[in-house]
C-alpha positions in Angstrom: -36.4 -1.9 72.7 -38.6 -1.8 69.4 -41.4 -3.8 68.5 -39.6 -5.4 65.4 -37.2 -6.9 67.6 -39.7 -8.5 70.2 -41.1 -11.9 69.8 -44.2 -12.6 71.7 -45.5 -16.1 72.6 -49.2 -16.1 74.3 -50.2 -19.0 76.4 -53.4 -19.5 78.4 -52.0 -18.2 81.6 -49.1 -16.0 80.7 -47.5 -14.2 77.8 -43.7 -14.4 77.1 -42.1 -11.7 75.3 -38.4 -12.0 74.0 -36.3 -9.1 72.9 -33.5 -10.3 70.7 -31.8 -7.0 70.6 -31.4 -7.1 74.5 -30.3 -10.8 74.5 -26.7 -11.6 75.5 -27.2 -15.4 75.2 -26.7 -15.9 79.1 -29.0 -19.2 78.3 -30.8 -19.1 81.5 -33.9 -19.6 79.7 -33.1 -22.7 77.6 -31.2 -24.4 80.5 -33.9 -23.7 83.3 -36.8 -24.4 81.3 -36.0 -26.2 78.0 -39.6 -27.4 77.5 -40.5 -23.5 77.3 -37.6 -22.3 75.4 -36.7 -25.0 72.8 -33.4 -24.1 71.2 -32.6 -24.9 67.6 -36.0 -25.7 66.3 -37.8 -24.3 63.2 -40.4 -21.7 63.7 -41.9 -20.7 67.0 -39.7 -21.7 70.1 -41.4 -20.4 73.3 -44.2 -22.2 74.6 -45.4 -20.6 77.7 -48.0 -23.2 78.7 -45.1 -25.9 79.2 -44.6 -24.4 82.7 -46.3 -22.4 85.2 -46.4 -18.7 85.5 -44.3 -18.8 88.7 -41.7 -20.7 86.8 -41.8 -18.3 83.9 -41.3 -15.5 86.1 -38.3 -17.2 87.6 -36.7 -17.4 84.2 -37.4 -13.6 83.7 -35.9 -12.6 87.0 -32.7 -14.7 86.1 -32.2 -13.2 82.7 -29.6 -10.6 83.2 -30.3 -8.5 80.0 -34.0 -7.9 80.6 -34.6 -9.8 77.1 -37.1 -12.1 78.6 -40.3 -10.5 79.9 -43.4 -12.2 81.4 -46.9 -10.8 81.7 -49.2 -13.1 83.9 -52.8 -13.7 82.6 -53.8 -15.9 85.8 -54.1 -13.0 88.1 -51.1 -13.8 90.1 -48.3 -11.1 91.0 -46.0 -9.6 88.5 -42.3 -9.6 88.7 -41.4 -7.1 91.6 -38.3 -5.0 91.5 -35.5 -6.3 93.4 -35.0 -5.5 97.3 -31.4 -4.5 96.7 -30.7 -2.7 93.4 -27.2 -4.4 92.2 -24.8 -3.7 89.3 -22.8 -6.7 88.8 -19.2 -6.4 87.1 -18.9 -9.2 84.4 -15.3 -10.4 83.8 -14.4 -9.0 80.3 -17.8 -8.3 79.8 -20.9 -5.8 80.4 -22.5 -4.2 83.6 -25.4 -6.1 84.5 -28.0 -3.8 86.3 -30.9 -5.2 88.3 -33.3 -2.5 89.5 -36.3 -0.5 88.6 -34.5 1.4 85.6 -35.3 4.5 83.7 -33.2 5.0 80.8 -32.9 8.7 79.8 -36.3 9.1 81.4 -37.8 5.8 79.9 -38.7 2.8 82.0 -36.9 -0.1 80.5 -37.8 -2.8 83.2 -35.9 -4.2 86.2 -32.9 -5.8 84.3 -30.4 -4.6 81.7 -26.8 -5.4 80.7 -24.9 -2.2 79.7 -22.0 -2.3 77.2 -18.7 -1.0 78.8 -16.4 -2.3 75.8 -17.4 0.6 73.7 -17.9 -1.7 70.8 -21.7 -2.5 71.0 -23.9 -1.9 67.9 -27.0 -1.6 70.3 -25.5 1.1 72.5 -26.1 1.4 75.5 -27.0 -2.2 75.8 -24.5 -5.2 75.4 -24.8 -7.1 72.2 -21.9 -9.4 72.8 -19.2 -7.4 70.8 -16.8 -7.7 73.8 -16.0 -11.2 72.8 -15.3 -10.3 69.1 -13.1 -7.3 69.9 -11.2 -9.1 72.8 -12.2 -6.6 75.4 -10.3 -7.4 78.8 -11.4 -5.8 82.0 -11.6 -7.3 85.5 -14.8 -8.4 87.3 -13.0 -7.9 90.7 -12.1 -4.3 90.9 -10.8 -2.9 94.2 -13.3 -2.5 97.1 -14.1 1.2 97.9 -14.8 2.2 101.4 -18.4 3.1 101.5 -21.2 3.4 104.1 -24.2 1.0 104.1 -27.3 2.9 102.2 -30.3 4.0 104.0 -32.3 2.8 101.1 -31.3 0.0 99.2 -34.0 -0.4 96.5 -36.2 2.0 94.3 -35.7 3.5 91.1 -32.6 4.3 89.5 -32.0 6.7 86.6 -29.4 5.9 83.8 -28.4 8.9 82.0 -25.9 8.8 78.9 -23.4 11.5 78.2 -23.1 11.9 74.6 -19.7 10.6 73.2 -19.0 9.8 76.9 -19.8 7.8 80.0 -23.1 6.7 81.7 -24.2 8.0 85.1 -26.5 6.0 87.4 -28.4 7.9 90.0 -30.3 6.1 92.7 -29.5 3.7 95.5 -27.0 1.1 94.2 -24.8 -1.5 95.3 -21.8 -2.3 92.8 -20.7 -6.0 93.2 -18.0 -8.2 91.7 -18.4 -11.2 89.5 -18.1 -13.4 92.6 -20.7 -11.2 94.7 -18.2 -9.0 96.7 -19.4 -5.6 97.4 -17.4 -3.3 95.7 -19.0 0.0 96.2 -22.3 1.3 97.7 -23.5 4.8 96.0 -26.5 6.9 95.3 -24.6 8.5 92.1 -21.7 7.2 90.0 -20.2 7.8 86.4 -19.1 4.5 84.7 -16.9 3.9 81.6 -18.6 2.9 78.5 -15.7 3.6 76.0 -13.7 0.5 77.3 -10.5 2.3 77.7 -10.7 3.8 81.3 -7.6 3.0 83.4 -10.0 2.8 86.5 -12.7 0.7 85.3 -15.6 0.5 85.9 -15.5 4.2 86.6 -14.9 6.8 84.0 -11.6 8.6 84.0 -12.2 10.9 81.2 -10.2 8.7 78.5 -13.2 8.7 76.2 -12.1 12.4 75.3 -8.5 11.1 74.4 -9.7 8.4 72.1 -12.5 10.2 70.4 -15.2 7.8 71.5 -18.5 8.4 69.8 -21.8 7.3 71.1 -25.2 9.0 71.5 
């Protein structure tokens, strides 16, 4: 996230920030609050005063990429971290992480969509390149036998291995696109080169194909 990719719209009760570099065009914003997020208009397109701060927070909470963030100015409660940390596996698409996220030690919010096709120009985040390259990977991998977690929320750490996979440390429930529990873990290593035969997990194929990513 950099300042030059973030648009800020300030209302009387809330500030809405949109990070275009994180957006995957899930369209939760324009479909749920079209009076606030006005698509296909010239100039400013975000109008925070057209909805309540609670309604704006609901939009942010349902934005899988974390592109939408809301700062309340009315003294109300900010967006809380989720009660259960989730990693959703999107069919032919990215990994949608919902937790209190730190990326290589830096807090990045509670929502992020992480590239797993290997083609994003904005790694580790998804930029939609999976569609352009025809990436195929199931959102319904086999269920792994796993025990219930003692703690289901809290901070998770995302570590990027140079030219390799990503590691997520912390309580996490991995779920399929339809919501089925795939795995429960406190440490997992996930493919981001797009070539693993055991997706979403890394199987070392990144070395064979010469995958390059910071």
